[in-house]
N, C-alpha and C positions, 0 to 999 in steps of 0.2 A: 672226557677231560676230568681228571681228579679234582675234587673240590678244593684240595689244598693249594691249587694254583691260584685261588682267589685271594689268598691271604695277603695282608697289607704290610706297608712300611710304617714304622713309628707307632707310636702310641703315646695312651695314657688317660672322680667324683669330688666334688668340692668339699673340703674339710672346713667346717665352721668352728672356730675356737674363740671363746670369749675371754680375752685377757685384759684386765684393767691395769692402771698404773699405780694401784694402791694395794698393799698387802692387807687384805681384809681381816685376816686372823689377828694381826697385830695393830691394825688401824694406823699404819705408818706408810708413808710413800716409799716405794721401792727405789733403789738407786738407778740413776740414769743408764748405767751400764747394763742393766737388765733388759733394756729395750733398744740396745744397739748391738749390732753384730761385730765381732772382732775383725779389725782390718789387718791386711797383710799376713793373715794366717795361712800357712801352707798345709797341704794334706800330709798327715803324719802316718807313714806306713811302717809299722813295727814288724816287718816280715810279711809273708804271704797271709792273706785273709780270703776265705772262701764264702761265697754267697750261693743261695739257692734261688733260682729265678723260675717261676711258674707262670705260664701264660695260657689262658683258655680262649679259644676262638669259637664264637657262636655264630653259625650261619642261619639266617632267618629270611622269611619272605616279607612282603610289604605289610602284612597283618601282624607281624611280630611272632609268627609261628616258627620255632626253632626246628630245623630239620636235620642238622648235623652239628656236632661239636668236636673240637680237636684240642688236645692238651700237649703242650711242649714244656718239658722240664729240663733244666740244665744246671750244672755247678760251674760257677765263674770264680776264678781265683785272680786277685790282683796283688800288687806288692811284690812281684817277682823281680829278680835282678834285671837291671836295665830299664825298669818301668814297664815290663811286659805283663800281659794278662793271658789267661789260658782257660779253655773250656774242657770239661770232661763229664762223663755220665749223662749225656744229653739223650733224652728219650722222647718218643712221639706216640700218642695213643688216640684212638677214635671212639666216638659214641654216636649212636643214631638218636634223633629226637632230643627233647628237652630234659628228659629224666632218666634215660637209660644209663647204666654204669659204663665207664670207660673199659675198653677191651685191653688186651695185653699191650704193655708199653714196649715198643720196639726201640732198641738202641740205635742212635744215629752215629754210625761208625766214622763217617768222614769228619765229624767234629771232635772226635776223641783226641785230646792233646793239641787242639787248634790253638796256636799261640801267636801273639802279635803285640806290637808296641801299643800302649794305651793312648791312642790318638784318634779321636772320632773322625777327623778329616781323612785319615789314611784308609778308613774302612769304606770310603767312597771312591777309591782308586779303581780303575777298570779291571785290574788283575788281582784285586785283593781276595776275592772269593774264587780264585781259579780252580781250586780243588772241589768246589761245590757243584752238585747237579744243577741244571738250569732251573728246575722247578722248586728248588729248596729256598723258597722265599721266607718261610717262617724261621728257618735257621739263620738266614742273614739278619732277620729282625732281632735275634738275640744280641748280636754284636751292636747293631744300631741302637737298640733300646737301652742297653746298659751304658753305652757311651753317652746317650742323651741324659739319662738319670744322673750320672756322675757330673756331667757338665753343668746341668741346671742346678744341682745341689751344691757344687763345690766352687764354681767359678765366679760367683756374683755377690759374695759377702760384702765387698767394698761398695757396692751400688745399692743394695737393698735396704729399705727403711720400713719400719713396722707399718703394716696395713696400707702401704702405698704401692699400687701396681707399677711394675717396672717393664717398660717396652723396649729396653735397649739390647735385647738378645739378638734382634734382627729378624728379617724376613727374606723371602726370595725363593728362587728355584733350587731344588736339590736333584741332581741326576743320580739315579740308583742303577748302577751298572747291571745289565742283564735283566732288569725288572721294569723300569719305567722312569717317570718323573713325579716329583712331589713339590708343591709350592706352599711354603709356610707364609700364611697371610699376615699374621701378627702374633708372635710368641710373647706371652705375658707371664712374668714371675711376680709372686707376692709373698713376702715374709709375714706369716700369720701369727706367729708367737712362739712360745717355748713349750716343750714337753719333755718326757723322758722315755727312752728306749734302751733296753739292754744295759741299764744302770748308767746311762750317759745323759747329761743335760743336752738337749737338742734344739736346734732351730727347725721349725716346721715351715717348709717352703712349698707353695702351691705353684703349679705351672699349668698353662692352658693355651690352646691355639685352635680356633674355630674357623670353619668355612675354607678349608684348605683344598684346592683343586689337586686331584691325583689321577695319573694315567698309568695303567699297568698293561704290559704286553709280555706274556709268558706262554711258551708252548703252543702258539697259535690262538690263544685266548686273549681278547682285548677288552679292556674295561676302562671306563672314564666316569669319574664321579667326584665326591668330596669326602674329606676326612675331618672329624672333630676329635681332638685328643686332650687329655688333662690328667692330673694326678697330684700326689703330695709326696714330699721327701723329708725324712727325718735325718738331720745332719748333726753330728756331734760338734758341740761348741769348743771342745778341747782338741780334737784330732782332725776334724773335718771329714771323718769317715762317714759313709752312708750307713745308717743304722736300720733304716726301713724305707721302702719306696712302693708306691702304687702306680699303676698304669691303666688307663682306660682309653679306648679308641672306638669310635663309631664311624664306619665307612658305608656310605650309600652310593651305589654306582649302577650304570647301565653296562651290562656284560654281553659280549658277543662271543659265542663258542666257535671253535673251528668248523668250517663248512656251513655255517649258518649266517643268513643275512640279517635276520631279526635280532633285536637285543632284548634282554630281560633284566628286570630290577633285582639286585642282590643287596643284602644288608649283612655286613660282618661286624660283630661287636666283640671286642676282646678285652680281657681283664687280666692284669698281671700283678704279681707281688714279688718283691725283691728284698731278701733279708739274709743276714749272716747265718751261716751254719753253726758256727761256734761263737757264742756271744760273750765268752769270758774275756 
């Protein structure tokens, strides 16, 4: 059973930023608008914009010994006519152990030109990934993860307040067609403050969800365990475009391979970065 069948859904380290309400350089209080997010702001797409999404999967045992790593890289373009998004130049590479270099990156042909309407709920439809091989879980994750990052970063400006956890995103079961089930126990967003990325004044939004039950059944392999995921998102205060995003996920589960009655513990930790290719 290829180890890639173990790879999980969703994802996403906590950013600590100390922002006071006083401009220390000038010794004057900053305007109230500095510490409120603009309400009613729509995402401004000035034509297509391409991002590079890199996700590293680290497979380890219970002692933290990494025995295999996999890297998925893809180019994601949003702002296409009709609100569409598209994937191209998606590659997959493998490495053994914790320090060995990655081997040749193989192109994922079935994702070349994969285009769809930018709607996260649509990606959970039973036939959404009908052109994907059954074991292509990591490739499905690309669509799920980018939809999650954009949703968390762009949809809650009107509800977020500085340094106050927001629990209104929701929780509950998520059916992943052809993969299994995921239960979001409690998704928490928090606006941490302001920063700059790519010449843009940005809101920095943290997201996290811990102790989420997960069940995976792919190619005769069954796995049941839990997922913890978190990350940060830099969102332009002028355009609401994502200027940078991180993704961390730790999955610990009991795995049963085809033809075996016993289970074994597996730990998959993944790290992702999402950033524009052209920052002009």
